[in-house]
C-alpha atoms as a printed R data frame, in Angstrom:
    type eleno elety resid chain resno       x        y       z
1   ATOM     1    CA   MET     A     1 -65.542  -98.874 -19.924
2   ATOM     2    CA   ASP     A     2 -69.166  -98.174 -19.999
3   ATOM     3    CA   ASP     A     3 -70.462  -94.528 -19.751
4   ATOM     4    CA   THR     A     4 -71.593  -95.127 -16.330
5   ATOM     5    CA   THR     A     5 -68.006  -95.872 -15.098
6   ATOM     6    CA   ALA     A     6 -66.598  -93.294 -17.122
7   ATOM     7    CA   ALA     A     7 -68.786  -90.571 -15.555
8   ATOM     8    CA   SER     A     8 -68.174  -92.025 -12.430
9   ATOM     9    CA   ASP     A     9 -64.322  -91.907 -12.853
10  ATOM    10    CA   ASN     A    10 -64.353  -87.874 -13.492
11  ATOM    11    CA   ALA     A    11 -66.540  -87.240 -10.706
12  ATOM    12    CA   SER     A    12 -65.360  -86.235  -7.292
13  ATOM    13    CA   ARG     A    13 -65.568  -88.182  -4.300
14  ATOM    14    CA   GLU     A    14 -65.716  -86.760  -0.484
15  ATOM    15    CA   PHE     A    15 -63.392  -88.082   2.143
16  ATOM    16    CA   LEU     A    16 -63.446  -87.498   5.872
17  ATOM    17    CA   ALA     A    17 -59.990  -86.094   7.213
18  ATOM    18    CA   PHE     A    18 -58.783  -87.207  10.270
19  ATOM    19    CA   LYS     A    19 -55.107  -87.287  12.135
20  ATOM    20    CA   LEU     A    20 -52.697  -89.981  13.479
21  ATOM    21    CA   GLY     A    21 -49.743  -88.620  14.747
22  ATOM    22    CA   ALA     A    22 -48.431  -86.139  12.283
23  ATOM    23    CA   GLU     A    23 -50.041  -87.688   9.488
24  ATOM    24    CA   GLU     A    24 -53.269  -87.133   7.899
25  ATOM    25    CA   TYR     A    25 -55.733  -89.799   6.413
26  ATOM    26    CA   GLY     A    26 -58.641  -89.857   4.541
27  ATOM    27    CA   ILE     A    27 -61.806  -92.330   3.771
28  ATOM    28    CA   ASP     A    28 -64.618  -92.560   1.817
29  ATOM    29    CA   ILE     A    29 -67.152  -90.196   3.665
30  ATOM    30    CA   LEU     A    30 -70.318  -92.702   2.480
31  ATOM    31    CA   LYS     A    31 -68.524  -95.515   5.019
32  ATOM    32    CA   VAL     A    32 -68.951  -92.866   7.848
33  ATOM    33    CA   GLN     A    33 -72.047  -93.710  10.084
34  ATOM    34    CA   GLU     A    34 -71.600  -90.967  12.655
35  ATOM    35    CA   ILE     A    35 -68.636  -89.605  14.748
36  ATOM    36    CA   ARG     A    36 -68.548  -89.577  18.410
37  ATOM    37    CA   GLY     A    37 -66.307  -88.510  21.316
38  ATOM    38    CA   TYR     A    38 -64.122  -91.540  22.850
39  ATOM    39    CA   GLU     A    39 -65.769  -93.160  25.680
40  ATOM    40    CA   ALA     A    40 -64.408  -95.985  27.808
41  ATOM    41    CA   VAL     A    41 -64.864  -99.454  25.987
42  ATOM    42    CA   THR     A    42 -64.904 -103.178  27.254
43  ATOM    43    CA   ARG     A    43 -61.876 -105.261  26.420
44  ATOM    44    CA   ILE     A    44 -62.673 -108.604  24.757
45  ATOM    45    CA   ALA     A    45 -60.498 -111.456  26.125
46  ATOM    46    CA   ASN     A    46 -57.709 -112.382  23.526
47  ATOM    47    CA   ALA     A    47 -58.580 -109.966  21.033
48  ATOM    48    CA   PRO     A    48 -55.245 -108.180  19.578
49  ATOM    49    CA   GLU     A    49 -54.143 -105.259  21.105
50  ATOM    50    CA   PHE     A    50 -55.312 -102.877  18.360
51  ATOM    51    CA   ILE     A    51 -58.848 -103.915  19.258
52  ATOM    52    CA   LYS     A    52 -59.383 -101.434  22.152
53  ATOM    53    CA   GLY     A    53 -62.925 -103.488  23.073
54  ATOM    54    CA   VAL     A    54 -66.456 -103.111  22.539
55  ATOM    55    CA   ILE     A    55 -68.915 -100.494  22.917
56  ATOM    56    CA   ASN     A    56 -72.775 -100.454  22.941
57  ATOM    57    CA   LEU     A    57 -74.170  -98.012  20.539
58  ATOM    58    CA   ARG     A    58 -78.112  -97.664  20.855
59  ATOM    59    CA   GLY     A    59 -78.174 -101.623  21.558
60  ATOM    60    CA   ILE     A    60 -75.575 -102.794  19.164
61  ATOM    61    CA   ILE     A    61 -72.479 -104.232  20.294
62  ATOM    62    CA   ILE     A    62 -69.479 -102.950  17.917
63  ATOM    63    CA   PRO     A    63 -65.682 -103.552  18.132
64  ATOM    64    CA   VAL     A    64 -63.390 -100.439  18.615
65  ATOM    65    CA   VAL     A    65 -60.166 -100.474  16.801
66  ATOM    66    CA   ASP     A    66 -57.200  -98.172  17.577
67  ATOM    67    CA   MET     A    67 -55.662  -96.943  14.344
68  ATOM    68    CA   ARG     A    68 -52.636  -95.674  15.922
69  ATOM    69    CA   ILE     A    69 -51.694  -98.771  17.484
70  ATOM    70    CA   LYS     A    70 -52.839 -100.678  14.241
71  ATOM    71    CA   PHE     A    71 -50.518  -98.811  12.512
72  ATOM    72    CA   LYS     A    72 -47.984  -98.584  14.802
73  ATOM    73    CA   LEU     A    73 -47.580  -95.110  15.403
74  ATOM    74    CA   GLY     A    74 -46.382  -95.165  19.087
75  ATOM    75    CA   THR     A    75 -48.640  -94.842  22.410
76  ATOM    76    CA   ALA     A    76 -52.109  -94.033  21.753
77  ATOM    77    CA   SER     A    77 -53.073  -91.023  24.394
78  ATOM    78    CA   TYR     A    78 -56.480  -90.209  24.673
79  ATOM    79    CA   ASP     A    79 -57.828  -86.518  24.925
80  ATOM    80    CA   GLN     A    80 -60.559  -84.072  24.304
81  ATOM    81    CA   PHE     A    81 -59.675  -84.431  20.276
82  ATOM    82    CA   THR     A    82 -59.811  -88.338  20.034
83  ATOM    83    CA   VAL     A    83 -62.999  -89.224  18.534
84  ATOM    84    CA   VAL     A    84 -64.382  -92.661  17.310
85  ATOM    85    CA   ILE     A    85 -65.574  -92.708  13.798
86  ATOM    86    CA   ILE     A    86 -68.412  -95.370  13.568
87  ATOM    87    CA   LEU     A    87 -68.216  -96.831  10.176
88  ATOM    88    CA   ASN     A    88 -70.471  -99.012   8.236
89  ATOM    89    CA   ILE     A    89 -68.771 -101.719   6.362
90  ATOM    90    CA   GLY     A    90 -70.513 -104.221   4.095
91  ATOM    91    CA   GLY     A    91 -73.429 -104.208   6.758
92  ATOM    92    CA   ARG     A    92 -71.261 -104.546   9.715
93  ATOM    93    CA   VAL     A    93 -70.849 -101.604  12.252
94  ATOM    94    CA   VAL     A    94 -67.028 -101.028  13.408
95  ATOM    95    CA   GLY     A    95 -65.719  -98.105  15.604
96  ATOM    96    CA   MET     A    96 -62.314  -96.498  14.834
97  ATOM    97    CA   VAL     A    97 -60.209  -94.551  16.796
98  ATOM    98    CA   VAL     A    98 -58.451  -91.656  15.719
99  ATOM    99    CA   ASP     A    99 -56.505  -88.667  17.326
100 ATOM   100    CA   SER     A   100 -58.908  -85.907  15.745
101 ATOM   101    CA   VAL     A   101 -61.131  -85.567  12.726
102 ATOM   102    CA   SER     A   102 -60.387  -82.597  10.396
103 ATOM   103    CA   ASP     A   103 -63.050  -81.898   8.220
104 ATOM   104    CA   VAL     A   104 -64.716  -83.256   4.896
105 ATOM   105    CA   THR     A   105 -62.784  -82.751   1.929
106 ATOM   106    CA   THR     A   106 -63.878  -83.331  -1.808
107 ATOM   107    CA   LEU     A   107 -61.224  -84.471  -4.397
108 ATOM   108    CA   ASN     A   108 -61.286  -84.713  -8.013
109 ATOM   109    CA   ARG     A   109 -59.919  -87.440  -9.950
110 ATOM   110    CA   GLU     A   110 -56.712  -85.157 -10.837
111 ATOM   111    CA   GLN     A   111 -56.019  -84.612  -6.510
112 ATOM   112    CA   ILE     A   112 -55.547  -88.159  -6.423
113 ATOM   113    CA   ARG     A   113 -51.922  -89.624  -7.069
114 ATOM   114    CA   ALA     A   114 -50.918  -93.350  -7.056
115 ATOM   115    CA   ALA     A   115 -49.544  -94.258  -3.552
116 ATOM   116    CA   PRO     A   116 -45.757  -95.205  -3.943
117 ATOM   117    CA   GLU     A   117 -44.559  -98.411  -2.783
118 ATOM   118    CA   MET     A   118 -42.671  -97.833   0.400
119 ATOM   119    CA   GLY     A   119 -42.190  -99.749   3.696
120 ATOM   120    CA   SER     A   120 -44.993  -97.900   5.718
121 ATOM   121    CA   ALA     A   121 -46.714  -99.194   8.605
122 ATOM   122    CA   PHE     A   122 -49.628 -100.842   6.817
123 ATOM   123    CA   SER     A   123 -49.440 -102.570   3.291
124 ATOM   124    CA   THR     A   124 -49.878 -100.076   0.331
125 ATOM   125    CA   GLU     A   125 -52.872 -102.278  -0.694
126 ATOM   126    CA   TYR     A   126 -54.822 -100.765   1.585
127 ATOM   127    CA   ILE     A   127 -54.191  -97.057  -0.061
128 ATOM   128    CA   ILE     A   128 -56.513  -95.682  -2.468
129 ATOM   129    CA   GLY     A   129 -53.923  -93.181  -3.278
130 ATOM   130    CA   LEU     A   130 -52.411  -89.554  -1.969
131 ATOM   131    CA   GLY     A   131 -55.002  -87.000  -2.046
132 ATOM   132    CA   THR     A   132 -53.443  -83.339  -2.563
133 ATOM   133    CA   ILE     A   133 -55.221  -80.113  -1.903
134 ATOM   134    CA   ASP     A   134 -52.552  -77.340  -2.285
135 ATOM   135    CA   GLU     A   135 -49.535  -77.875   0.348
136 ATOM   136    CA   ARG     A   136 -51.837  -80.419   2.097
137 ATOM   137    CA   MET     A   137 -51.548  -84.264   1.373
138 ATOM   138    CA   LEU     A   138 -54.284  -86.800   2.525
139 ATOM   139    CA   ILE     A   139 -53.452  -90.598   2.586
140 ATOM   140    CA   LEU     A   140 -56.415  -92.126   1.538
141 ATOM   141    CA   VAL     A   141 -57.031  -95.322   3.393
142 ATOM   142    CA   ASP     A   142 -59.677  -98.255   1.317
143 ATOM   143    CA   ILE     A   143 -61.474  -98.683   4.687
144 ATOM   144    CA   ASP     A   144 -63.703 -101.476   3.089
145 ATOM   145    CA   ARG     A   145 -60.449 -103.707   2.261
146 ATOM   146    CA   LEU     A   146 -58.555 -102.633   5.281
147 ATOM   147    CA   MET     A   147 -61.309 -103.433   8.102
148 ATOM   148    CA   SER     A   148 -62.651 -106.400   6.191
149 ATOM   149    CA   SER     A   149 -59.035 -108.079   6.163
150 ATOM   150    CA   PRO     A   150 -58.100 -111.111   7.727
151 ATOM   151    CA   GLU     A   151 -55.263 -109.400   9.702
152 ATOM   152    CA   MET     A   152 -57.938 -107.322  11.533
153 ATOM   153    CA   GLY     A   153 -59.497 -110.443  12.906
154 ATOM   154    CA   LEU     A   154 -62.919 -108.372  13.203
155 ATOM   155    CA   SER     A   155 -65.128 -110.865  11.453
156 ATOM   156    CA   GLU     A   156 -64.153 -113.291  14.230
157 ATOM   157    CA   THR     A   157 -64.617 -110.432  16.910
158 ATOM   158    CA   LEU     A   158 -67.945 -109.852  15.260
159 ATOM   159    CA   ALA     A   159 -69.187 -113.466  15.205
160 ATOM   160    CA   GLN     A   160 -68.253 -113.796  18.999
161 ATOM   161    CA   GLN     A   161 -70.162 -110.918  19.986
162 ATOM   162    CA   SER     A   162 -73.406 -112.203  18.112
163 ATOM   163    CA   ALA     A   163 -72.957 -115.528  19.270
């Protein structure tokens, strides 16, 4: 391991904390472009159920994924707390619907534990680990890996939109 890698391993990282049902999740704040209130989307024919549709964000058509539906966490309800987190994943812009956003949390390496193997709603290959702050626990999601996975089907959706 070179000095640069060692230095970055010890550095703290910032995560945007959000809620889906009773659980709190975190994603790398550097992937977040903006946070918007939930607005109506335009459905796409034959898209998976968890892809709510697309929105026009300042002239860019972006797909919107409902994470509650994706993670099979019950019926999605939309209220004044429901938000769309606009992500920039590998140069692609994607919207992610969550129940609410909590805060931005800084975690150092000692506060991040490996995720246990469990029969969760999604594979642990998309989990960086579990972040702990006092009694609070965040499920840290590798949002790059999740959003670019073949099961999400976003590359096909994005290709259809640009065609």
